[in-house]
N, C-alpha and C positions, 0 to 999 in steps of 0.2 A: 231388856238389852243391857249388856255390860257397858260401863263407861269407857270411852275411847281415850287413850293416852295420846294426846296431840303431838307431843315431842317424838314419841315412838313412831307414829305414822309419818311425820315429816322426815324423820331419819330414814325410814324405809323407802320413801319416795326419792330422796337424794341418792341413796345407795342403788336403787333400781335404775335411775337415770344414768348414773355413773357406769354401772355395769353395761347398760345398753350402748353407751358411747364407746366403751372398751370393745364390745362385740363388733360394733360397726368398724372401728379402727382395725381390729384383727382381720375382719373379712376383707377390708380394703388391702391390707398388707398381704394377705393370702393370695388375693387376685393378682397383685403385682408380682409376687414370687412365682406364681404359676405361669404368668406371661414370660418372665425371664427364663424359667426352666424350659418352657416350650421353645423359645427362641434358641436356647443352647442345644436342645435336642435336634431341632431342624437344621442347625448349622453344623453340628458335630456328630449326630447320631448315626448309627449303622443300622440299615434296614434288615429285617429278618424275612423269612419266606412268606409271612402273612402281611407284610407291609408296615409292621410296627417299627418304630425307631427306638434304638437302644443306646444308652450312654452307659457303658459297662463300668466306668470308673466308680459310679455310685449306685449301680443297678436301678436305674430309672428308665422308663420307656414312655414314649408317646404312642398310645395304643390306637391302632386304626380300627374303626368300627364301621361296618357297612350294613345298610339295611336296604331292602327292596320295597318299593311302593308300587302297587298296581295302578296303572294309568287307565282308569275306567273310561275316560272321555275318548282316548285313542282307541281302546278296545271296542267301544260302542260304535264309533265311526267305521272301524274296520268291519265289524259284524254287519252293519247296515249296508255298506258298500258291496259286501261279498255274499249277501243273501242269507246270512246266518242269524239275523236278529230274532226271528220268531223262535229259534231253537234255544238261544242263550238268554233271552229276557225273562224277567220274573216280575209278576205283579204282587205287590205287598199291600195288604189292607191295614190302614192305621187310623186311629181316632184323631179327628181334627178338633183341637180345643176351640178354635175360633167358631167352628160350626155349632159346637155345644153351647157356646155363649150366645150365638145368634138365635138358636132355638129357644133359649131361656129368655132372651130379650123379646121375642115374638110371643112367648107364652109365659106370662108373669107367674102363673101357678107352679111353674117348674123351677123358679129361681131359688127357692130354699133348698131344693134337692141338689141343684147344680152347685150352690155355695158349699154344700157339704163335701164336695169332691176336692176342695182346696184345704190342705192341711198346712198349718203354720210350722215353720222350722225356726227354732230359736237358737241363736249362738251368742256368745259373749266375747268381748274383746276388752283387754285392759289398755286404757289410754292414759298416759301420764305426761 
């Protein structure tokens, strides 16, 4: 293994920490500017046909985004109350990890095989 230049490594660590501080400061400033721009758009923007707010002075907009989420609890209650439940329900078979572990606990000869179903996932993080 090559010899480590301690001064070089120390310099890299200092530079890394400084860059991280700069990134954090820029992200904070960016969030502050976004808040101020949003406030300006809400106060002075002109809505278009899609509900977006435009500030034409500098061509920025506060874009309106709409998504729909299916309310399965309400749909289930409706289907049960109106006699449609048997038509719209679906039974899905899934493997239950807890039951596999219980089986291995009760049958020690299966434990090695069950252990083989677990794969390690390795990741790395740099902490300075």
